[in-house]
C-alpha positions as CSV (number, residue, x, y, z in Angstrom):
1,M,31.7,34.7,43.3
2,I,34.5,36.1,41.1
3,P,38.1,34.0,40.2
4,L,40.4,33.6,43.2
5,D,43.6,35.6,41.6
6,F,41.4,39.1,41.0
7,K,39.6,38.4,44.5
8,D,43.0,37.8,46.3
9,Y,44.1,41.1,44.6
10,F,41.5,43.0,46.0
11,V,41.4,41.4,49.4
12,N,45.0,41.8,49.9
13,C,45.0,45.6,49.3
14,T,45.0,47.8,52.1
15,A,41.8,49.6,53.2
16,V,42.6,52.8,51.6
17,Q,43.4,50.9,48.4
18,Q,40.2,49.1,48.3
19,Q,38.4,52.3,48.8
20,E,40.1,53.8,45.9
21,I,39.2,50.9,43.9
22,V,35.5,51.2,44.6
23,S,35.6,54.9,44.2
24,S,37.5,54.4,40.6
25,L,34.8,52.0,39.5
26,L,32.2,54.7,40.4
27,S,33.8,57.7,39.1
28,L,36.6,57.0,36.8
29,T,34.3,56.4,33.5
30,L,34.9,58.6,30.5
31,Q,34.7,61.8,32.5
32,V,31.0,60.8,33.6
33,D,29.8,60.9,37.1
34,V,28.2,57.5,37.8
35,L,26.3,58.2,41.2
36,S,25.1,61.8,39.9
37,D,23.1,61.8,36.4
38,T,24.3,65.4,36.3
39,G,27.5,65.0,34.2
40,Q,28.2,67.9,32.0
41,T,29.4,65.7,29.1
42,K,27.4,66.0,26.0
43,A,26.1,63.1,24.3
44,T,27.7,62.4,20.9
45,S,25.4,59.8,19.4
46,C,22.2,58.2,19.8
47,P,22.1,55.0,22.1
48,H,19.1,53.8,20.1
49,C,20.3,53.8,16.3
50,S,23.9,55.1,16.8
51,S,23.1,58.5,14.6
52,A,25.0,61.5,15.4
53,Q,22.0,63.7,14.2
54,I,20.9,64.7,17.7
55,R,19.9,67.8,19.4
56,A,19.5,68.9,22.9
57,N,15.8,68.6,24.3
58,G,15.8,70.4,27.8
59,T,16.5,68.8,30.9
60,L,14.6,66.2,33.4
61,N,15.5,66.3,37.1
62,N,18.5,68.4,36.2
63,V,19.6,65.9,33.6
64,Q,20.3,66.8,30.0
65,R,17.7,65.2,27.6
66,Y,18.2,64.9,23.9
67,A,16.2,64.2,20.8
68,C,17.4,61.8,17.7
69,K,16.5,63.3,14.3
70,S,16.8,59.9,12.5
71,C,14.8,57.6,14.9
72,R,12.9,60.3,16.7
73,K,13.7,58.8,20.1
74,Y,14.6,60.3,23.3
75,F,17.4,59.9,25.8
76,S,19.7,61.2,28.5
77,Q,23.6,61.0,29.0
78,T,23.1,57.6,30.9
79,T,20.5,56.1,28.7
80,G,21.8,52.7,27.9
81,K,24.5,52.4,30.7
82,F,24.6,49.6,32.9
83,W,23.5,52.2,36.0
84,Y,20.5,53.4,33.9
85,N,17.5,53.1,35.7
86,I,18.9,52.1,39.1
87,K,17.1,53.3,42.0
88,K,19.5,52.7,44.9
89,K,22.7,54.4,43.6
90,D,23.9,55.3,47.0
91,K,24.6,51.3,47.7
92,L,26.5,50.8,44.6
93,G,29.9,51.3,46.3
94,A,28.8,48.6,49.2
95,Y,27.9,46.2,46.6
96,L,31.1,46.7,44.4
97,Y,33.3,46.1,47.6
98,C,31.1,42.8,48.3
99,L,31.5,41.8,44.2
100,L,35.1,42.3,44.3
101,S,35.4,40.5,47.9
102,G,34.2,37.4,46.0
103,Y,31.0,37.2,47.8
104,S,28.0,35.3,46.6
105,I,25.2,37.0,45.1
106,R,23.2,36.0,48.3
107,K,25.8,37.6,50.8
108,C,26.3,40.8,48.5
109,A,22.5,41.4,49.0
110,K,22.6,40.7,52.9
111,Q,25.9,42.8,53.3
112,T,24.6,45.7,51.2
113,G,20.9,45.8,52.3
114,I,19.3,45.0,48.8
115,S,17.0,42.1,47.8
116,L,18.5,39.1,46.2
117,Q,16.7,40.0,42.8
118,T,18.4,43.5,43.0
119,S,21.8,41.8,43.6
120,F,21.3,39.5,40.9
121,D,20.3,42.0,38.4
122,W,23.4,44.3,39.3
123,R,25.9,41.5,38.9
124,H,24.5,41.0,35.4
125,K,24.2,44.1,34.3
126,L,27.8,44.9,35.0
127,L,29.1,41.9,33.2
128,T,26.8,42.4,30.1
129,S,28.5,45.8,30.0
130,F,32.0,44.0,29.5
131,S,30.8,43.2,26.0
132,E,32.9,46.2,24.8
133,V,36.2,44.2,25.4
134,A,35.7,42.2,22.3
135,P,38.2,43.1,19.6
136,E,37.3,44.5,16.3
137,Q,39.9,43.1,14.3
138,F,42.3,40.1,14.3
139,L,45.9,40.3,12.8
140,G,48.4,38.1,11.0
141,I,48.0,34.5,12.2
142,V,44.6,33.8,13.8
143,E,43.9,30.7,15.7
144,S,40.6,29.5,16.2
145,D,38.5,26.5,18.1
146,D,35.5,25.5,19.4
147,L,34.5,24.3,22.7
148,F,31.5,23.0,24.5
149,F,29.7,23.7,27.8
150,A,26.5,21.9,29.0
151,Y,23.2,23.4,28.1
152,S,22.0,24.6,31.1
153,E,18.5,26.3,32.4
154,K,19.6,26.8,35.9
155,G,17.0,28.9,37.6
156,N,14.1,28.0,35.3
157,R,11.2,27.0,37.5
158,N,9.2,25.6,34.5
159,L,11.3,23.1,32.5
160,D,9.9,20.9,29.8
161,R,12.0,18.0,31.1
162,K,12.9,16.2,34.1
163,P,15.7,18.1,36.1
164,R,19.4,17.1,36.0
165,K,21.3,16.9,39.3
166,R,24.4,18.9,39.2
167,G,27.3,17.4,37.4
168,Q,25.1,14.8,35.6
169,K,26.7,13.8,32.3
170,A,24.8,14.1,29.1
171,T,22.6,11.6,27.9
172,N,24.6,11.4,24.5
173,A,28.0,11.0,24.3
174,G,30.0,13.4,22.4
175,V,28.6,16.9,20.6
176,S,24.9,16.9,20.9
177,D,22.3,19.4,21.5
178,E,22.8,18.9,25.1
179,K,25.8,21.0,24.7
180,V,26.4,24.5,23.8
181,A,29.2,25.6,21.4
182,V,31.6,28.6,22.2
183,I,34.0,29.9,19.5
184,A,37.3,30.9,20.9
185,T,39.5,32.9,18.6
186,C,43.0,34.9,19.3
187,D,45.7,36.1,17.3
188,R,49.6,36.6,18.1
189,T,49.2,40.2,19.2
190,G,47.2,39.2,22.2
191,N,43.7,39.8,20.8
192,K,41.2,37.3,22.2
193,D,37.4,36.6,21.9
194,F,34.9,33.8,23.1
195,R,31.5,33.8,21.5
196,V,28.5,31.6,22.3
197,A,27.4,30.2,19.1
198,T,24.9,27.5,19.1
199,K,23.7,24.2,20.4
200,G,25.5,21.4,19.1
201,R,28.0,21.2,16.3
202,I,29.0,24.6,14.7
203,S,28.4,25.1,11.1
204,K,29.9,27.9,8.6
205,Q,27.2,30.2,9.4
206,D,28.0,30.5,13.0
207,L,31.5,31.3,12.3
208,D,30.3,34.2,9.8
209,N,28.5,35.4,12.7
210,A,31.1,35.2,15.2
211,L,34.0,36.5,13.0
212,Q,32.3,38.6,10.4
213,G,34.4,41.4,9.4
214,K,37.3,40.5,12.0
215,L,39.5,38.7,9.6
216,D,40.0,41.4,7.1
217,K,43.7,42.0,8.4
218,A,44.3,38.4,9.0
219,E,46.9,36.3,6.8
220,V,46.4,32.7,8.0
221,L,43.7,30.8,10.1
222,C,44.8,27.8,12.1
223,S,42.1,25.6,13.3
224,D,41.2,21.9,13.4
225,S,40.2,19.9,10.1
226,H,36.5,20.3,10.6
227,R,34.6,21.2,7.4
228,S,32.9,24.0,8.6
229,Y,36.5,26.1,9.2
230,T,37.5,24.8,5.7
231,A,34.2,26.2,4.2
232,F,34.5,29.3,6.2
233,A,38.3,30.1,5.3
234,K,37.5,29.5,1.5
235,S,34.7,31.8,1.6
236,V,36.7,34.7,3.0
237,E,39.7,33.8,1.0
238,L,42.3,33.1,3.8
239,S,45.0,30.6,3.9
240,H,44.0,27.8,5.9
241,K,46.2,25.5,8.2
242,K,44.3,22.4,9.5
243,F,45.4,20.0,12.2
244,N,44.3,16.7,13.2
245,A,45.1,16.3,17.1
246,S,44.0,12.7,17.0
247,K,46.7,12.0,14.5
248,G,49.5,13.8,16.5
249,Q,49.7,17.0,14.3
250,R,50.6,20.0,16.3
251,A,52.4,22.6,14.3
252,V,53.4,23.2,10.5
253,D,57.0,24.9,9.7
254,K,57.0,25.4,13.5
255,V,55.1,28.9,13.0
256,Y,51.4,27.7,12.3
257,H,49.7,25.7,15.5
258,V,46.8,26.1,17.8
259,Q,48.5,25.9,21.1
260,N,47.5,29.6,21.9
261,V,44.1,28.9,21.6
262,N,43.9,25.8,23.2
263,N,45.8,27.3,26.4
264,M,43.1,30.1,26.3
265,D,40.4,27.4,26.3
266,M,42.1,25.4,29.3
267,R,42.0,28.9,31.3
268,L,38.6,29.6,30.5
269,R,37.6,26.2,31.7
270,K,39.3,26.6,35.3
271,F,37.8,30.1,35.6
272,M,34.4,28.5,35.0
273,E,34.7,25.9,37.3
274,S,34.4,28.2,40.3
275,F,30.7,29.1,39.4
276,N,29.5,25.9,39.7
277,G,27.7,25.8,36.5
278,V,26.4,28.9,34.6
279,A,22.7,29.1,32.9
280,T,23.3,29.3,29.2
281,K,21.3,32.5,28.9
282,Y,24.2,34.2,30.9
283,L,27.1,32.1,29.4
284,Q,28.0,35.3,27.4
285,N,28.4,37.3,30.4
286,Y,30.9,35.0,32.0
287,L,32.9,34.8,29.2
288,N,33.1,38.7,28.8
289,W,34.4,38.6,32.5
290,F,37.0,36.3,31.6
291,L,38.2,38.2,28.6
292,V,38.3,41.6,31.1
293,L,40.7,39.7,33.6
294,E,42.9,38.3,30.6
295,K,43.2,41.9,29.4
296,I,43.9,43.5,32.6
297,K,46.1,40.9,34.2
298,N,49.4,42.5,32.9
299,T,48.7,45.9,33.6
300,T,49.6,48.1,36.5
301,S,46.3,50.0,36.2
302,K,43.8,47.4,36.4
303,I,40.9,49.2,38.0
304,A,41.1,52.2,35.2
305,V,41.1,49.4,32.5
306,V,38.1,47.5,34.0
307,T,36.2,50.9,34.4
308,A,37.0,51.8,31.1
309,I,35.4,48.8,29.6
310,A,32.5,48.2,31.9
311,F,31.3,51.9,31.5
312,A,32.1,52.4,27.9
313,S,29.1,50.2,26.7
314,N,26.1,52.2,25.7
315,N,24.0,48.8,25.2
316,A,24.6,47.0,28.4
317,W,21.2,48.0,29.9
318,Y,19.4,46.9,26.6
319,Q,21.1,43.6,26.7
320,F,20.3,42.8,30.2
321,K,16.7,43.5,29.6
322,Q,16.9,41.3,26.3
323,E,18.3,38.6,28.2
324,A,15.4,39.0,30.7
325,F,12.8,39.1,28.0
326,N,14.1,35.8,26.5
327,M,13.9,34.3,29.9
328,L,10.5,35.1,30.3
329,I,9.6,33.9,26.4
330,R,11.3,30.4,27.4
331,T,9.5,29.9,30.8
Protein backbone atom coordinates (compact mmCIF):
# COMPACT_ATOMS: atom_id res chain seq x y z
CA MET A 1 0.00 0.00 0.00
CA ILE A 2 0.96 3.67 -0.25
CA PRO A 3 0.50 6.51 2.27
CA LEU A 4 -3.07 7.70 2.81
CA ASP A 5 -2.48 11.34 1.84
CA PHE A 6 -1.14 10.49 -1.61
CA LYS A 7 -3.72 7.71 -2.12
CA ASP A 8 -6.54 10.13 -1.25
CA TYR A 9 -5.15 12.66 -3.71
CA PHE A 10 -5.34 10.08 -6.51
CA VAL A 11 -8.65 8.42 -5.54
CA ASN A 12 -10.44 11.79 -5.28
CA CYS A 13 -9.41 12.80 -8.79
CA THR A 14 -11.92 12.41 -11.61
CA ALA A 15 -11.63 9.45 -13.97
CA VAL A 16 -10.16 11.73 -16.63
CA GLN A 17 -7.58 13.12 -14.22
CA GLN A 18 -6.64 9.62 -13.04
CA GLN A 19 -6.09 8.55 -16.64
CA GLU A 20 -3.94 11.62 -17.25
CA ILE A 21 -1.88 10.79 -14.16
CA VAL A 22 -1.28 7.20 -15.26
CA SER A 23 -0.48 8.31 -18.81
CA SER A 24 1.98 10.87 -17.47
CA LEU A 25 3.77 8.21 -15.44
CA LEU A 26 4.14 6.17 -18.58
CA SER A 27 5.20 8.82 -21.07
CA LEU A 28 6.45 12.09 -19.49
CA THR A 29 9.94 10.71 -18.89
CA LEU A 30 12.69 12.89 -20.21
CA GLN A 31 11.27 12.70 -23.74
CA VAL A 32 11.51 8.87 -23.75
CA ASP A 33 8.50 6.73 -24.69
CA VAL A 34 8.30 4.15 -21.92
CA LEU A 35 5.95 1.65 -23.50
CA SER A 36 7.80 1.66 -26.77
CA ASP A 37 11.52 0.98 -26.89
CA THR A 38 11.77 2.95 -30.12
CA GLY A 39 12.36 6.39 -28.64
CA GLN A 40 14.58 8.55 -30.79
CA THR A 41 16.42 10.23 -27.91
CA LYS A 42 20.12 9.50 -28.19
CA ALA A 43 22.08 8.09 -25.28
CA THR A 44 24.74 10.45 -23.93
CA SER A 45 26.65 8.16 -21.56
CA CYS A 46 27.22 4.52 -20.72
CA PRO A 47 24.93 3.19 -17.93
CA HIS A 48 27.68 0.75 -16.87
CA CYS A 49 30.65 3.11 -16.36
CA SER A 50 29.13 6.59 -17.04
CA SER A 51 31.65 7.27 -19.79
CA ALA A 52 30.62 9.64 -22.58
CA GLN A 53 32.83 7.77 -25.06
CA ILE A 54 30.08 5.80 -26.81
CA ARG A 55 29.16 5.03 -30.42
CA ALA A 56 26.08 3.75 -32.22
CA ASN A 57 26.17 0.01 -32.87
CA GLY A 58 23.20 -0.92 -35.03
CA THR A 59 19.67 -1.74 -33.90
CA LEU A 60 17.93 -4.70 -32.28
CA ASN A 61 14.14 -5.01 -32.59
CA ASN A 62 14.09 -1.44 -33.92
CA VAL A 63 15.91 -0.17 -30.81
CA GLN A 64 19.17 1.74 -31.21
CA ARG A 65 22.12 -0.08 -29.67
CA TYR A 66 25.37 1.47 -28.43
CA ALA A 67 28.89 0.35 -27.63
CA CYS A 68 31.04 1.91 -24.92
CA LYS A 69 34.66 2.60 -25.90
CA SER A 70 35.78 2.65 -22.27
CA CYS A 71 34.33 -0.52 -20.73
CA ARG A 72 33.56 -2.20 -24.11
CA LYS A 73 30.02 -3.12 -23.04
CA TYR A 74 26.89 -2.86 -25.17
CA PHE A 75 23.61 -1.22 -24.20
CA SER A 76 20.44 0.39 -25.53
CA GLN A 77 18.48 3.51 -24.59
CA THR A 78 16.43 1.59 -22.00
CA THR A 79 19.33 -0.27 -20.35
CA GLY A 80 19.31 0.32 -16.61
CA LYS A 81 15.90 1.99 -16.53
CA PHE A 82 13.30 0.56 -14.17
CA TRP A 83 11.20 -0.80 -17.08
CA TYR A 84 14.23 -2.56 -18.59
CA ASN A 85 13.50 -6.22 -19.38
CA ILE A 86 9.81 -5.94 -18.42
CA LYS A 87 7.89 -8.36 -20.63
CA LYS A 88 4.28 -7.22 -20.07
CA LYS A 89 4.56 -3.50 -20.67
CA ASP A 90 0.97 -3.33 -21.92
CA LYS A 91 -0.16 -3.96 -18.33
CA LEU A 92 1.95 -1.23 -16.71
CA GLY A 93 -0.89 1.29 -17.01
CA ALA A 94 -3.34 -0.92 -15.13
CA TYR A 95 -0.68 -1.75 -12.54
CA LEU A 96 0.14 1.91 -11.87
CA TYR A 97 -3.55 2.65 -11.40
CA CYS A 98 -3.75 -0.09 -8.75
CA LEU A 99 -0.55 1.07 -7.08
CA LEU A 100 -1.68 4.70 -6.87
CA SER A 101 -5.05 3.53 -5.53
CA GLY A 102 -3.24 2.05 -2.55
CA TYR A 103 -3.86 -1.62 -3.36
CA SER A 104 -1.71 -4.31 -1.77
CA ILE A 105 0.81 -6.25 -3.85
CA ARG A 106 -1.60 -9.21 -3.97
CA LYS A 107 -4.57 -7.09 -5.06
CA CYS A 108 -2.43 -5.28 -7.67
CA ALA A 109 -1.52 -8.69 -9.12
CA LYS A 110 -5.13 -9.88 -9.21
CA GLN A 111 -6.51 -6.70 -10.76
CA THR A 112 -3.73 -6.46 -13.36
CA GLY A 113 -3.59 -10.12 -14.31
CA ILE A 114 0.05 -10.69 -13.41
CA SER A 115 1.70 -13.05 -10.94
CA LEU A 116 2.28 -12.12 -7.32
CA GLN A 117 6.06 -12.19 -7.87
CA THR A 118 5.79 -9.87 -10.88
CA SER A 119 3.67 -7.44 -8.87
CA PHE A 120 6.29 -7.46 -6.11
CA ASP A 121 9.16 -6.96 -8.58
CA TRP A 122 7.45 -4.08 -10.39
CA ARG A 123 6.80 -2.23 -7.12
CA HIS A 124 10.40 -2.49 -5.96
CA LYS A 125 11.87 -1.64 -9.34
CA LEU A 126 9.85 1.57 -9.26
CA LEU A 127 10.79 2.37 -5.66
CA THR A 128 14.46 1.66 -6.39
CA SER A 129 14.38 4.20 -9.21
CA PHE A 130 13.47 6.89 -6.67
CA SER A 131 17.07 6.85 -5.39
CA GLU A 132 17.73 9.86 -7.65
CA VAL A 133 15.79 12.08 -5.23
CA ALA A 134 18.75 12.27 -2.81
CA PRO A 135 20.32 15.79 -2.78
CA GLU A 136 23.88 16.24 -3.99
CA GLN A 137 24.71 19.03 -1.54
CA PHE A 138 23.48 20.42 1.78
CA LEU A 139 23.75 24.16 2.33
CA GLY A 140 24.25 26.46 5.31
CA ILE A 141 23.01 25.07 8.62
CA VAL A 142 22.68 21.28 8.42
CA GLU A 143 20.86 19.09 10.96
CA SER A 144 21.56 15.37 11.30
CA ASP A 145 20.22 12.59 13.50
CA ASP A 146 20.08 8.81 13.64
CA LEU A 147 16.91 6.78 14.13
CA PHE A 148 16.41 3.05 14.40
CA PHE A 149 14.14 0.41 12.89
CA ALA A 150 13.92 -3.22 13.92
CA TYR A 151 16.12 -5.48 11.80
CA SER A 152 13.74 -7.56 9.70
CA GLU A 153 14.15 -10.58 7.44
CA LYS A 154 10.52 -10.48 6.43
CA GLY A 155 9.89 -12.96 3.60
CA ASN A 156 12.97 -15.08 4.33
CA ARG A 157 11.96 -18.76 4.52
CA ASN A 158 15.34 -19.95 5.81
CA LEU A 159 15.97 -18.05 9.02
CA ASP A 160 18.94 -18.98 11.19
CA ARG A 161 16.95 -18.02 14.29
CA LYS A 162 13.51 -18.53 15.74
CA PRO A 163 10.97 -16.32 13.90
CA ARG A 164 9.51 -13.39 15.82
CA LYS A 165 5.86 -12.45 15.92
CA ARG A 166 4.85 -9.15 14.35
CA GLY A 167 5.30 -6.29 16.79
CA GLN A 168 7.47 -8.29 19.18
CA LYS A 169 10.06 -6.17 20.96
CA ALA A 170 13.79 -6.67 20.57
CA THR A 171 15.52 -9.02 23.00
CA ASN A 172 17.98 -6.34 24.12
CA ALA A 173 16.85 -2.92 25.30
CA GLY A 174 18.34 0.18 23.67
CA VAL A 175 20.58 0.21 20.61
CA SER A 176 21.79 -3.23 19.49
CA ASP A 177 22.41 -5.33 16.39
CA GLU A 178 18.69 -6.15 16.41
CA LYS A 179 18.07 -2.63 15.09
CA VAL A 180 19.11 -0.88 11.88
CA ALA A 181 20.38 2.69 12.02
CA VAL A 182 19.16 5.27 9.50
CA ILE A 183 20.98 8.59 9.15
CA ALA A 184 18.58 11.51 8.63
CA THR A 185 19.92 14.81 7.29
CA CYS A 186 18.32 18.08 6.25
CA ASP A 187 19.15 21.76 5.84
CA ARG A 188 17.16 24.98 6.05
CA THR A 189 16.63 25.17 2.27
CA GLY A 190 14.50 22.01 2.13
CA ASN A 191 17.11 19.41 1.14
CA LYS A 192 16.38 16.09 2.89
CA ASP A 193 17.91 12.65 2.89
CA PHE A 194 17.65 9.30 4.67
CA ARG A 195 20.36 6.65 4.33
CA VAL A 196 20.37 3.13 5.78
CA ALA A 197 23.71 2.98 7.60
CA THR A 198 24.40 -0.13 9.66
CA LYS A 199 23.14 -2.48 12.33
CA GLY A 200 23.50 -1.05 15.82
CA ARG A 201 25.15 2.24 16.74
CA ILE A 202 26.54 4.38 13.90
CA SER A 203 30.23 5.23 13.64
CA LYS A 204 32.24 8.03 12.06
CA GLN A 205 32.77 5.78 9.03
CA ASP A 206 29.01 5.40 8.57
CA LEU A 207 28.66 9.20 8.55
CA ASP A 208 31.49 9.44 6.05
CA ASN A 209 29.70 6.99 3.76
CA ALA A 210 26.32 8.74 4.04
CA LEU A 211 27.50 12.36 3.83
CA GLN A 212 30.71 12.12 1.81
CA GLY A 213 31.06 15.23 -0.35
CA LYS A 214 27.60 16.54 0.56
CA LEU A 215 28.70 19.05 3.20
CA ASP A 216 31.24 21.00 1.13
CA LYS A 217 28.91 24.03 1.11
CA ALA A 218 27.64 23.58 4.67
CA GLU A 219 28.55 26.06 7.42
CA VAL A 220 27.35 24.42 10.66
CA LEU A 221 26.43 20.87 11.62
CA CYS A 222 23.79 20.46 14.35
CA SER A 223 23.40 17.04 15.97
CA ASP A 224 23.30 15.19 19.27
CA SER A 225 26.46 14.91 21.34
CA HIS A 226 27.44 11.39 20.31
CA ARG A 227 31.17 11.05 19.67
CA SER A 228 30.67 9.77 16.10
CA TYR A 229 29.24 13.16 15.06
CA THR A 230 31.98 14.99 16.95
CA ALA A 231 34.70 13.02 15.17
CA PHE A 232 33.01 13.43 11.79
CA ALA A 233 32.58 17.21 12.14
CA LYS A 234 36.23 17.52 13.13
CA SER A 235 37.40 15.45 10.14
CA VAL A 236 35.52 17.65 7.65
CA GLU A 237 36.51 20.84 9.50
CA LEU A 238 32.92 21.88 10.09
CA SER A 239 31.59 23.95 13.01
CA HIS A 240 29.61 21.61 15.25
CA LYS A 241 26.69 22.51 17.53
CA LYS A 242 25.88 19.64 19.93
CA PHE A 243 22.66 19.08 21.89
CA ASN A 244 21.82 16.80 24.77
CA ALA A 245 18.04 16.34 24.80
CA SER A 246 18.12 14.39 28.08
CA LYS A 247 19.43 17.55 29.76
CA GLY A 248 16.79 19.77 28.20
CA GLN A 249 19.06 21.35 25.58
CA ARG A 250 16.90 22.44 22.64
CA ALA A 251 18.55 25.41 20.90
CA VAL A 252 21.62 27.64 20.90
CA ASP A 253 21.30 31.35 20.09
CA LYS A 254 17.73 30.62 18.87
CA VAL A 255 19.19 29.60 15.50
CA TYR A 256 20.98 26.31 15.96
CA HIS A 257 18.73 23.35 16.79
CA VAL A 258 17.68 19.91 15.53
CA GLN A 259 13.92 20.45 15.52
CA ASN A 260 13.59 20.18 11.74
CA VAL A 261 15.29 16.81 11.49
CA ASN A 262 13.39 15.53 14.54
CA ASN A 263 10.11 16.54 12.91
CA MET A 264 11.21 14.79 9.72
CA ASP A 265 11.96 11.64 11.75
CA MET A 266 8.47 11.75 13.27
CA ARG A 267 6.79 12.01 9.86
CA LEU A 268 8.87 9.12 8.54
CA ARG A 269 7.83 6.86 11.42
CA LYS A 270 4.17 7.69 10.79
CA PHE A 271 4.68 6.95 7.09
CA MET A 272 6.27 3.57 7.83
CA GLU A 273 3.42 2.46 10.11
CA SER A 274 1.12 1.87 7.14
CA PHE A 275 3.39 -0.88 5.78
CA ASN A 276 3.18 -3.13 8.88
CA GLY A 277 6.89 -3.85 8.83
CA VAL A 278 9.42 -3.63 6.00
CA ALA A 279 12.22 -6.10 5.26
CA THR A 280 15.56 -4.44 5.98
CA LYS A 281 16.88 -5.26 2.51
CA TYR A 282 14.09 -3.07 1.05
CA LEU A 283 14.13 -0.36 3.73
CA GLN A 284 16.05 2.13 1.56
CA ASN A 285 13.39 1.81 -1.15
CA TYR A 286 10.68 2.99 1.23
CA LEU A 287 12.90 5.81 2.49
CA ASN A 288 13.22 6.92 -1.15
CA TRP A 289 9.42 6.78 -1.54
CA PHE A 290 8.97 8.99 1.54
CA LEU A 291 11.48 11.53 0.19
CA VAL A 292 9.63 11.66 -3.14
CA LEU A 293 6.33 12.38 -1.39
CA GLU A 294 8.05 15.08 0.69
CA LYS A 295 9.43 16.62 -2.48
CA ILE A 296 6.12 16.77 -4.36
CA LYS A 297 3.69 17.60 -1.54
CA ASN A 298 3.91 21.37 -2.12
CA THR A 299 3.95 21.39 -5.90
CA THR A 300 1.03 21.60 -8.31
CA SER A 301 2.66 19.32 -10.89
CA LYS A 302 3.02 16.31 -8.60
CA ILE A 303 2.95 13.62 -11.25
CA ALA A 304 5.48 15.35 -13.49
CA VAL A 305 7.89 15.57 -10.55
CA VAL A 306 7.40 11.91 -9.59
CA THR A 307 7.89 10.87 -13.19
CA ALA A 308 11.11 12.83 -13.64
CA ILE A 309 12.52 11.33 -10.43
CA ALA A 310 11.45 7.76 -11.08
CA PHE A 311 12.57 7.58 -14.69
CA ALA A 312 15.80 9.59 -14.39
CA SER A 313 17.73 6.75 -12.79
CA ASN A 314 19.95 4.67 -15.06
CA ASN A 315 20.75 2.32 -12.20
CA ALA A 316 17.29 1.26 -11.00
CA TRP A 317 17.34 -2.12 -12.72
CA TYR A 318 20.88 -2.91 -11.53
CA GLN A 319 20.11 -1.89 -7.95
CA PHE A 320 17.00 -4.05 -7.97
CA LYS A 321 18.96 -7.05 -9.31
CA GLN A 322 21.65 -6.49 -6.68
CA GLU A 323 19.02 -6.56 -3.93
CA ALA A 324 17.64 -9.81 -5.32
CA PHE A 325 21.16 -11.26 -5.48
CA ASN A 326 21.92 -10.25 -1.90
CA MET A 327 18.66 -11.87 -0.81
CA LEU A 328 19.73 -15.15 -2.44
CA ILE A 329 23.15 -14.98 -0.75
CA ARG A 330 21.56 -14.46 2.68
CA THR A 331 19.07 -17.28 2.23
